[in-house]
Backbone as a printed PyTorch tensor [residue, N CA C, xyz], in Angstrom:
tensor([[[ 15.3890, -14.3860,  -0.5320],
         [ 14.6700, -13.2060,  -0.1060],
         [ 14.2550, -13.2940,   1.3650]],

        [[ 13.4070, -14.1680,   1.6970],
         [ 13.0330, -14.4800,   3.1250],
         [ 12.7140, -15.9620,   3.2080]],

        [[ 12.1840, -16.2940,   4.3000],
         [ 11.5220, -17.5310,   4.5230],
         [ 10.4080, -17.6880,   3.5820]],

        [[  9.6190, -19.0000,   3.6800],
         [  8.5500, -19.1700,   2.6480],
         [  7.5850, -18.0510,   2.7370]],

        [[  7.1910, -17.4840,   1.5170],
         [  6.2090, -16.5340,   1.3060],
         [  4.8450, -16.9870,   1.4440]],

        [[  3.8540, -16.0720,   1.6970],
         [  2.5200, -16.5800,   1.5320],
         [  2.0000, -16.7470,   0.2290]],

        [[  0.9200, -17.4960,  -0.0460],
         [  0.4240, -17.7790,  -1.4020],
         [ -0.1630, -16.5020,  -2.2320]],

        [[ -0.4270, -15.4100,  -1.4960],
         [ -0.8730, -14.1760,  -2.1480],
         [ -0.1930, -12.9630,  -1.4700]],

        [[  0.3900, -12.1250,  -2.4190],
         [  1.1680, -10.9910,  -1.9190],
         [  0.8030,  -9.8860,  -2.8390]],

        [[  0.2190,  -8.8090,  -2.2460],
         [  0.0140,  -7.6080,  -3.1260],
         [  1.2170,  -7.1020,  -3.7640]],

        [[  1.2730,  -6.5730,  -5.0340],
         [  2.3280,  -6.1630,  -5.7090],
         [  1.9850,  -4.7360,  -6.2880]],

        [[  2.5110,  -3.5960,  -5.6170],
         [  1.9030,  -2.4220,  -6.0520],
         [  2.9770,  -1.7310,  -7.0780]],

        [[  2.3430,  -1.0760,  -8.0480],
         [  3.0250,  -0.2410,  -9.0180],
         [  2.8070,   1.1620,  -8.5430]],

        [[  4.0170,   2.0390,  -8.4830],
         [  3.7970,   3.3180,  -8.1990],
         [  4.8610,   4.1970,  -9.0540]],

        [[  4.6280,   5.3990,  -9.1100],
         [  5.5620,   6.2880,  -9.7340],
         [  6.1900,   6.8840,  -8.4770]],

        [[  7.4960,   6.5520,  -8.2870],
         [  8.2440,   6.9710,  -7.1070],
         [  8.3290,   5.9850,  -6.0420]],

        [[  8.8920,   4.7410,  -6.3660],
         [  8.8400,   3.6690,  -5.3430],
         [  9.7100,   3.9660,  -4.2050]],

        [[ 10.8340,   4.6090,  -4.3280],
         [ 11.6370,   4.8370,  -3.1560],
         [ 10.8710,   5.8760,  -2.1850]],

        [[ 10.2700,   6.7630,  -2.8380],
         [  9.4440,   7.7270,  -1.8520],
         [  8.2270,   6.9130,  -1.2480]],

        [[  7.7250,   6.0680,  -1.8720],
         [  6.6040,   5.2400,  -1.4380],
         [  7.0440,   4.5290,  -0.2080]],

        [[  8.2890,   3.8150,  -0.3820],
         [  8.8290,   3.1610,   0.7930],
         [  8.7690,   3.9290,   2.0140]],

        [[  9.3230,   5.1540,   1.7740],
         [  9.4770,   6.0690,   2.9310],
         [  8.0470,   6.3560,   3.6750]],

        [[  7.1560,   6.5930,   2.7830],
         [  5.7670,   6.9400,   3.1440],
         [  5.2480,   5.7140,   3.9880]],

        [[  5.3580,   4.6720,   3.3740],
         [  4.8550,   3.2660,   4.0200],
         [  5.5440,   3.1230,   5.3260]],

        [[  6.7580,   3.4970,   5.5940],
         [  7.3630,   3.1620,   6.8520],
         [  6.7700,   4.1820,   7.8260]],

        [[  6.6400,   5.5050,   7.4520],
         [  6.0060,   6.4090,   8.4130],
         [  4.4120,   6.1770,   8.7050]],

        [[  3.7210,   5.8740,   7.5790],
         [  2.2350,   5.7510,   7.7150],
         [  1.7540,   4.4170,   8.1540]],

        [[  2.5080,   3.3530,   7.8810],
         [  2.0120,   2.0370,   8.3170],
         [  3.0460,   1.1900,   9.1430]],

        [[  4.1950,   1.6980,   9.4500],
         [  5.2920,   1.0750,  10.2140],
         [  5.7760,  -0.0080,   9.2510]],

        [[  5.8850,   0.1010,   7.9030],
         [  6.4870,  -0.8690,   7.1100],
         [  7.9740,  -1.1360,   7.4190]],

        [[  8.2880,  -2.3750,   7.2830],
         [  9.7010,  -2.8120,   7.3480],
         [ 10.1370,  -2.9910,   5.9480]],

        [[ 11.2400,  -2.5000,   5.7160],
         [ 11.9340,  -2.7600,   4.4540],
         [ 12.7480,  -4.0310,   4.4730]],

        [[ 12.3760,  -4.9760,   3.5990],
         [ 13.1940,  -6.2320,   3.5780],
         [ 14.3880,  -5.9990,   2.5930]],

        [[ 14.0880,  -5.6320,   1.3010],
         [ 14.9840,  -5.3820,   0.2650],
         [ 14.4530,  -4.5130,  -0.8130]],

        [[ 15.3920,  -3.9150,  -1.5710],
         [ 15.1040,  -3.2840,  -2.9170],
         [ 16.0100,  -3.5060,  -3.8900]],

        [[ 15.6200,  -3.6160,  -5.0110],
         [ 16.5180,  -3.8650,  -6.1770],
         [ 16.2510,  -2.7540,  -7.1280]],

        [[ 17.4320,  -1.9090,  -7.3960],
         [ 17.3910,  -0.6990,  -8.1910],
         [ 17.3520,  -1.3190,  -9.7170]],

        [[ 16.7820,  -0.2940, -10.6410],
         [ 16.7200,  -0.6680, -11.9430],
         [ 17.9990,  -0.1010, -12.4530]],

        [[ 18.4140,  -0.4480, -13.8250],
         [ 19.6480,  -0.1940, -14.4560],
         [ 19.8110,   1.2920, -14.4200]],

        [[ 18.6550,   2.1630, -14.4660],
         [ 18.8270,   3.5860, -14.7180],
         [ 19.2890,   4.3010, -13.4100]],

        [[ 19.2880,   3.4530, -12.2650],
         [ 19.7790,   4.0060, -11.0010],
         [ 18.7800,   4.9920, -10.4650]],

        [[ 17.5950,   5.2950, -11.0250],
         [ 16.4490,   6.0740, -10.3750],
         [ 15.3980,   5.3340,  -9.8890]],

        [[ 14.9220,   4.2930, -10.7360],
         [ 13.8280,   3.4870, -10.2800],
         [ 14.1340,   2.2810,  -9.6370]],

        [[ 13.0030,   1.7710,  -9.0130],
         [ 13.2000,   0.3530,  -8.3790],
         [ 12.4510,  -0.7370,  -9.1550]],

        [[ 13.1890,  -1.7870,  -9.6070],
         [ 12.5830,  -2.8110, -10.2180],
         [ 11.7990,  -3.7920,  -9.3730]],

        [[ 12.1310,  -3.6940,  -8.0630],
         [ 11.5300,  -4.5470,  -7.0720],
         [ 11.8520,  -4.0860,  -5.6550]],

        [[ 10.8540,  -4.0860,  -4.6890],
         [ 11.0090,  -3.8150,  -3.2440],
         [ 10.2100,  -4.8510,  -2.5960]],

        [[ 10.5650,  -5.1610,  -1.4710],
         [  9.8650,  -6.1060,  -0.4410],
         [  9.7150,  -5.3560,   0.7280]],

        [[  8.4310,  -5.2610,   1.2930],
         [  8.1050,  -4.6180,   2.4190],
         [  7.2980,  -5.6420,   3.3710]],

        [[  7.2280,  -5.3970,   4.6630],
         [  6.4110,  -6.0900,   5.5160],
         [  5.5050,  -4.8940,   6.0550]],

        [[  4.1210,  -5.1160,   5.8180],
         [  3.1850,  -4.1000,   6.3640],
         [  2.1500,  -4.9760,   7.3030]],

        [[  2.2020,  -4.5370,   8.4350],
         [  1.2520,  -5.2020,   9.4230],
         [  1.4070,  -6.6920,   9.2830]],

        [[  2.6580,  -7.0440,   9.2660],
         [  3.0490,  -8.4010,   9.4030],
         [  2.8830,  -9.2990,   8.0270]],

        [[  2.5900,  -8.5360,   6.9240],
         [  2.3930,  -9.2520,   5.6620],
         [  3.2600,  -8.7140,   4.5690]],

        [[  3.8310,  -9.4820,   3.7470],
         [  4.6860,  -9.0120,   2.6290],
         [  3.7900,  -8.2970,   1.6980]],

        [[  4.5300,  -7.2000,   1.1940],
         [  3.8860,  -6.3050,   0.1600],
         [  5.2180,  -6.0930,  -0.7550]],

        [[  4.9970,  -6.2870,  -2.1170],
         [  5.8890,  -6.0740,  -3.0120],
         [  5.6400,  -4.6910,  -3.6990]],

        [[  6.6070,  -4.0160,  -4.3520],
         [  6.4520,  -2.7790,  -4.7680],
         [  7.3720,  -2.6290,  -5.9020]],

        [[  7.0190,  -1.8380,  -6.9360],
         [  7.9010,  -1.5210,  -8.0860],
         [  7.5130,  -0.1410,  -8.5440]],

        [[  8.5530,   0.4390,  -9.3150],
         [  8.3250,   1.7070,  -9.9790],
         [  7.5390,   1.3390, -11.2280]],

        [[  6.8370,   2.3570, -11.8030],
         [  6.3340,   2.3700, -13.0460],
         [  7.3190,   2.2470, -14.2120]],

        [[  7.2560,   1.2920, -15.1300],
         [  8.1510,   1.1820, -16.3060],
         [  7.3460,   1.3050, -17.4880]],

        [[  6.8390,   2.4460, -17.9520],
         [  5.9690,   2.5870, -19.1710],
         [  6.5580,   2.0420, -20.4020]],

        [[  7.9310,   2.0890, -20.4800],
         [  8.4710,   1.5560, -21.6820],
         [  8.4400,   0.0500, -21.8880]],

        [[  7.9730,  -0.6060, -20.7160],
         [  7.8210,  -2.1600, -20.7500],
         [  6.3870,  -2.6770, -20.5950]],

        [[  5.3940,  -1.8390, -20.6150],
         [  4.0820,  -2.2670, -20.3910],
         [  3.6770,  -3.1020, -21.6890]],

        [[  3.1290,  -4.3120, -21.1490],
         [  2.6530,  -5.2600, -22.2590],
         [  3.5610,  -5.9480, -22.9450]],

        [[  4.8820,  -5.8350, -22.6430],
         [  5.8640,  -6.5750, -23.5080],
         [  5.7210,  -8.1950, -23.2210]],

        [[  5.9790,  -8.9090, -24.1650],
         [  5.8770, -10.4700, -24.0830],
         [  4.5980, -10.8450, -23.6480]],

        [[  3.6930, -10.2330, -24.0700],
         [  2.2770, -10.6850, -23.9120],
         [  1.8780, -10.4020, -22.5360]],

        [[  2.5330,  -9.6120, -21.7860],
         [  1.8560,  -9.4780, -20.3990],
         [  0.9570,  -8.2940, -20.2490]],

        [[  0.2480,  -8.2450, -19.1010],
         [ -0.7970,  -7.2710, -18.9140],
         [  0.0150,  -5.9510, -18.7140]],

        [[ -0.7800,  -5.0050, -19.1100],
         [ -0.1680,  -3.4860, -18.8620],
         [ -0.6130,  -3.0930, -17.5650]],

        [[  0.4320,  -2.8220, -16.7530],
         [  0.2850,  -2.4330, -15.3610],
         [  0.5890,  -0.8530, -15.2780]],

        [[ -0.3150,  -0.1290, -14.5210],
         [ -0.2310,   1.3330, -14.5560],
         [ -0.2430,   1.6480, -13.0530]],

        [[  0.3730,   2.8110, -12.6470],
         [  0.1660,   3.2890, -11.2320],
         [ -1.1890,   4.0520, -11.1840]],

        [[ -1.7940,   3.9880,  -9.9630],
         [ -3.2920,   4.4640,  -9.8790],
         [ -3.3990,   5.8820, -10.3060]],

        [[ -2.4690,   6.7940, -10.2890],
         [ -2.6120,   8.1490, -10.6370],
         [ -2.7340,   8.2830, -12.1610]],

        [[ -2.0200,   7.2940, -12.8810],
         [ -2.1320,   7.4850, -14.2200],
         [ -3.3770,   7.0290, -14.7800]],

        [[ -4.1180,   6.1530, -14.2190],
         [ -5.4250,   5.7020, -14.5760],
         [ -6.6770,   6.4640, -13.7820]],

        [[ -6.2260,   7.3240, -13.0430],
         [ -7.2040,   8.1460, -12.3080],
         [ -7.9730,   7.3890, -11.2100]],

        [[ -7.5180,   6.4200, -10.6020],
         [ -7.9040,   5.7540,  -9.4570],
         [ -7.3650,   4.4350,  -9.3460]],

        [[ -7.9660,   3.4800,  -8.5150],
         [ -7.5940,   2.1070,  -8.2620],
         [ -8.8230,   1.1810,  -8.0780]],

        [[ -8.7040,   0.0860,  -8.6240],
         [ -9.9210,  -0.8630,  -8.3730],
         [ -9.7070,  -1.7210,  -7.0610]],

        [[ -8.6140,  -1.4710,  -6.4270],
         [ -8.3390,  -2.3340,  -5.2040],
         [ -8.1480,  -1.4480,  -3.8560]],

        [[ -8.6040,  -1.9280,  -2.8390],
         [ -8.5250,  -1.3050,  -1.4740],
         [ -7.7350,  -2.2770,  -0.7140]],

        [[ -6.6580,  -1.8660,  -0.1460],
         [ -5.8110,  -2.8370,   0.6990],
         [ -6.2330,  -2.4850,   2.0500]],

        [[ -6.6350,  -3.5370,   2.8150],
         [ -7.2300,  -3.4880,   4.0750],
         [ -6.2510,  -3.9530,   5.1600]],

        [[ -6.2290,  -3.1980,   6.2980],
         [ -5.4240,  -3.4170,   7.3400],
         [ -6.2170,  -3.5390,   8.5980]],

        [[ -6.3100,  -4.6970,   9.2320],
         [ -6.9360,  -5.0180,  10.6470],
         [ -5.8970,  -4.4590,  11.6330]],

        [[ -6.2750,  -3.4150,  12.3270],
         [ -5.2720,  -2.6980,  13.3290],
         [ -5.8130,  -2.8930,  14.7790]],

        [[ -5.1260,  -2.3650,  15.7230],
         [ -5.5610,  -2.4030,  17.2340],
         [ -6.5290,  -1.1320,  17.3430]],

        [[ -6.1480,  -0.0890,  16.6590],
         [ -7.0980,   1.0820,  16.9310],
         [ -7.1800,   1.7950,  15.4710]],

        [[ -8.2700,   1.8230,  14.9110],
         [ -8.5860,   2.3820,  13.6670],
         [ -8.2220,   4.0070,  13.7120]],

        [[ -8.7230,   4.6320,  14.5390],
         [ -8.4870,   6.1650,  14.6100],
         [ -6.9770,   6.5200,  14.7490]],

        [[ -6.2350,   5.6910,  15.6400],
         [ -4.8030,   6.0200,  15.6240],
         [ -4.1990,   5.6440,  14.2450]],

        [[ -4.5550,   4.6430,  13.6260],
         [ -3.9020,   4.2500,  12.3770],
         [ -4.0900,   5.2870,  11.2670]],

        [[ -5.5120,   5.8580,  11.2520],
         [ -5.8340,   6.8960,  10.2930],
         [ -5.0280,   8.1800,  10.6110]],

        [[ -4.9570,   8.5190,  11.7860],
         [ -4.1380,   9.6700,  12.0810],
         [ -2.6490,   9.5070,  11.7000]],

        [[ -2.0570,   8.3400,  12.0430],
         [ -0.6730,   8.1270,  11.6150],
         [ -0.5260,   8.3270,  10.1210]],

        [[ -1.4390,   7.6420,   9.3260],
         [ -1.3820,   7.7630,   7.9560],
         [ -1.5590,   9.2070,   7.3970]],

        [[ -2.5110,   9.8410,   7.9990],
         [ -2.6980,  11.3690,   7.6270],
         [ -1.5410,  12.1720,   7.9660]],

        [[ -0.9930,  11.8340,   9.1040],
         [  0.2190,  12.8020,   9.5510],
         [  1.2680,  12.4350,   8.6400]],

        [[  1.4490,  11.2740,   7.9240],
         [  2.5470,  10.9450,   6.9470],
         [  2.1670,  11.5220,   5.5270]],

        [[  1.0250,  11.9580,   5.3890],
         [  0.6770,  12.4620,   4.0880],
         [ -0.4950,  11.8560,   3.4070]],

        [[ -1.0830,  10.7790,   4.0500],
         [ -2.3660,  10.2400,   3.3070],
         [ -3.4760,  11.1630,   3.3140]],

        [[ -4.3450,  11.0640,   2.4890],
         [ -5.6390,  11.8400,   2.4120],
         [ -6.7940,  10.8840,   2.9500]],

        [[ -7.3900,  11.4800,   4.1010],
         [ -8.5400,  10.6420,   4.6980],
         [ -9.7880,  10.7270,   3.6320]],

        [[-10.1060,   9.7200,   3.1380],
         [-11.3990,   9.6400,   2.1450],
         [-12.6710,   9.0820,   2.8900]],

        [[-12.4680,   8.4950,   3.9450],
         [-13.6600,   8.0540,   4.8530],
         [-13.0790,   8.0970,   6.3200]],

        [[-13.5980,   9.2070,   6.9460],
         [-13.1410,   9.2180,   8.5250],
         [-13.6700,   8.0020,   9.1910]],

        [[-12.9160,   7.7150,  10.2880],
         [-13.4380,   6.5590,  11.2820],
         [-14.9810,   6.6740,  11.5040]],

        [[-15.5270,   5.4490,  11.4970],
         [-17.0300,   5.4980,  11.9230],
         [-17.2450,   4.0100,  12.3340]],

        [[-18.2800,   4.0040,  13.2050],
         [-18.7120,   2.7020,  13.7420],
         [-19.6650,   2.0550,  12.7160]],

        [[-19.1830,   1.1790,  11.9420],
         [-19.8860,   0.5160,  10.9400],
         [-20.9250,  -0.3670,  11.3510]],

        [[-21.9750,  -0.6070,  10.5690],
         [-23.0410,  -1.4190,  11.0620],
         [-22.5840,  -2.9880,  11.0440]],

        [[-21.5110,  -3.4050,  10.4870],
         [-21.1350,  -4.8220,  10.5290],
         [-20.1610,  -5.0970,  11.9330]],

        [[-20.1270,  -4.0320,  12.7370],
         [-19.4530,  -4.3110,  14.0340],
         [-18.0130,  -3.8810,  13.9430]],

        [[-17.5120,  -3.1320,  13.0670],
         [-16.1630,  -2.7230,  13.0890],
         [-16.0220,  -1.0160,  13.1200]],

        [[-14.9870,  -0.6600,  13.7850],
         [-14.6240,   0.7970,  13.5530],
         [-13.8160,   0.8200,  12.1840]],

        [[-14.3090,   1.5420,  11.1820],
         [-13.6740,   1.4960,   9.8750],
         [-13.4470,   2.8130,   9.3090]],

        [[-12.2790,   2.8790,   8.5260],
         [-11.9350,   4.0620,   7.6290],
         [-11.1550,   3.8840,   6.4920]],

        [[-11.0590,   4.7160,   5.6050],
         [-10.3150,   4.7160,   4.4100],
         [ -9.3490,   5.9190,   4.1550]],

        [[ -8.2370,   5.7160,   3.6410],
         [ -7.3640,   6.7660,   3.2600],
         [ -6.6740,   6.4700,   1.7260]],

        [[ -6.2430,   7.5250,   1.2250],
         [ -5.6380,   7.4230,  -0.1980],
         [ -4.1520,   7.7470,   0.1250]],

        [[ -3.2380,   6.9590,  -0.3310],
         [ -1.9080,   7.2860,  -0.1080],
         [ -1.3870,   8.2550,  -1.2750]],

        [[ -0.3080,   8.9720,  -0.9940],
         [  0.1260,   9.9680,  -1.9870],
         [  0.3730,   9.4630,  -3.4400]],

        [[  0.4240,   8.1380,  -3.5750],
         [  0.8850,   7.5700,  -4.7550],
         [ -0.5350,   6.9350,  -5.4810]],

        [[ -1.7230,   7.1070,  -4.8980],
         [ -2.9460,   6.7260,  -5.5040],
         [ -3.6940,   5.4670,  -5.0130]],

        [[ -2.9570,   4.6530,  -4.1610],
         [ -3.4320,   3.5140,  -3.5640],
         [ -4.3880,   3.7620,  -2.4730]],

        [[ -5.4960,   2.9860,  -2.3780],
         [ -6.4460,   3.0620,  -1.4330],
         [ -6.1530,   2.0600,  -0.2670]],

        [[ -6.3190,   2.4360,   1.0270],
         [ -6.0850,   1.6160,   2.1480],
         [ -7.2950,   1.7510,   2.9870]],

        [[ -7.6870,   0.6740,   3.7340],
         [ -8.8140,   0.8240,   4.7950],
         [ -8.1570,   0.2170,   6.0880]],

        [[ -8.7680,   0.7190,   7.1860],
         [ -8.4460,   0.4030,   8.4490],
         [ -9.7620,  -0.1470,   9.2280]],

        [[ -9.6190,  -1.1400,  10.1440],
         [-10.7120,  -1.5600,  10.8380],
         [-10.1000,  -2.1570,  12.2730]],

        [[-11.0190,  -2.0700,  13.2730],
         [-10.8550,  -2.8810,  14.4720],
         [-12.2430,  -3.3090,  14.9600]],

        [[-12.3240,  -4.4680,  15.3510],
         [-13.7240,  -4.8370,  15.7900],
         [-14.2740,  -3.9650,  17.0850]],

        [[-15.5140,  -3.7990,  17.0730],
         [-16.2810,  -2.8490,  18.0870],
         [-16.4960,  -3.9180,  19.2540]],

        [[-16.5850,  -3.4100,  20.3700],
         [-16.9880,  -4.3140,  21.5430],
         [-18.3430,  -4.8930,  21.2160]],

        [[-18.6960,  -6.1020,  21.6210],
         [-19.9450,  -6.7530,  21.4370],
         [-20.9490,  -6.0700,  22.3710]],

        [[-22.3070,  -5.7030,  21.9110],
         [-23.2800,  -5.1310,  22.5520],
         [-24.1150,  -6.1650,  23.2450]]])
């Protein structure tokens, strides 16, 4: 696949992985490393992206395989009405990152603001239901 991978990699489940890859390219500047189509020729069993210098794995939803072989049932966020995870990106400019994501189709759920902990911070929801946050440090006062 690539050189040594880090010990923790987000692995996202979406309905429409091929479309999600294109969105992540536009919204976050993702680099596509590889994709592995499923036997049905429509869905992706696996994709590997680099977002903000970090690997992110992606797969289509396969409801017919949920919980097989004793595994946990994985659902895309829209099917469960939300997500318990926010993926965070440290960026050079929070406002520019939010605008790029919104221009690509993300919904701004928390506009950029100067947070009390010393960061310019914002959140968006991608069209596939995943939550993302952006931040950059504010200058010291």
